[in-house]
N, C-alpha and C positions, 0 to 999 in steps of 0.2 A: 504494500500500500504506500501511497506517496505522502510526502510532506512538502508543502509549498513554502518556499523561501521567498519572502516579499519584503522590500524596503519601502519606507514611506516617511513623510515628514511626521514629527511626533504628534501633532494635533490630529492629523488624518489617520495615523496608525491605530489609535484607540477606537475610532469610529469604524474602520475597516475590520478590526478584530471582532467587535460587537456584531457587525453586520453578517460576517461569515458564520458566526456561531448561531445568531438569531435565525438566519435563513437555512440552517442545518446543512451548510456547505462544508463546514469544518466542525469536528467535535470539540476541538480545543485550539486556541491560538495563544502561543507564548509570545510576549512582546518585551523586547529589551533594547536599550539605547545603544547607538553606535555613532561613530564619526565616519562619513564616507568622503573619500577623495576620488574625484573623477574629472574627466575632460568633457565639457559640453560647449558647443559652438566655439571651439578653438581655445577655450580658457579652462584652466584648472580650478575646480571648486572644492571647497571644504565645507560640508554641511552636516549638521546634527540630524540624524534620522533615527528611526526605530526599525528593528528587524522583527518581522512577524514569521513565526513558524506555525503554519496551519496544518493540523492533522486531518487528513481527509481520506477518501476512498478512490479507487480507480474510476468507479462509476460517476463520482461527483467532481472529479478533478477539472474536467473541461468547463463545467458550469461555474466552478469556483474561479477559474481564470477569467472567464467572460465577465463575471460580476466584479472582480477586482479591476479589470480594464474599464468597465463602465463607471466605477466609483472612485478610482484613484485620481488624485489631482495632477499627476505627472503625465506628460504626453507619451512618454516611453517608460512605463513602470517596470521595475525589476521583478520578474516572477520566474523562479527556477524550481524545477521538480527534482526532489531527492527520493530515491526509493529506499525503504527500510530493508535492512538485511536480516534483522532479528528483532522481534518485539515480543513482549510478554503476552501470552494468549489472552489473559483476562483484560488487558488494555485494548488489544485488537478487537475483542468482542464488544467492549464498551464503545469504542470509537465507531465501529460498524453500526451499532444500534442508534447512535446519535446523529449520523449523517444520512440524509435522505437519498 
């Protein structure tokens, strides 16, 4: 099952996390601060962001991506998929029951 790695501005990150769980596209979203250094329009930027780790299912992943793209304030949001290699069975069962 996948985990979606998403970065966002701090104020938008809280709303995105809530939205994904409320709409049952993720069972849980961990949110933690980070500083991102990147090049945009030929300039190097240093921005405070949050990283969201959204625990979802294969079936819901594409809908989660679509919803993030619709709701995210960036023109080009960072959304990356990571596959779990080992997960506690009881957690997997809970996650699967929480995601539509």
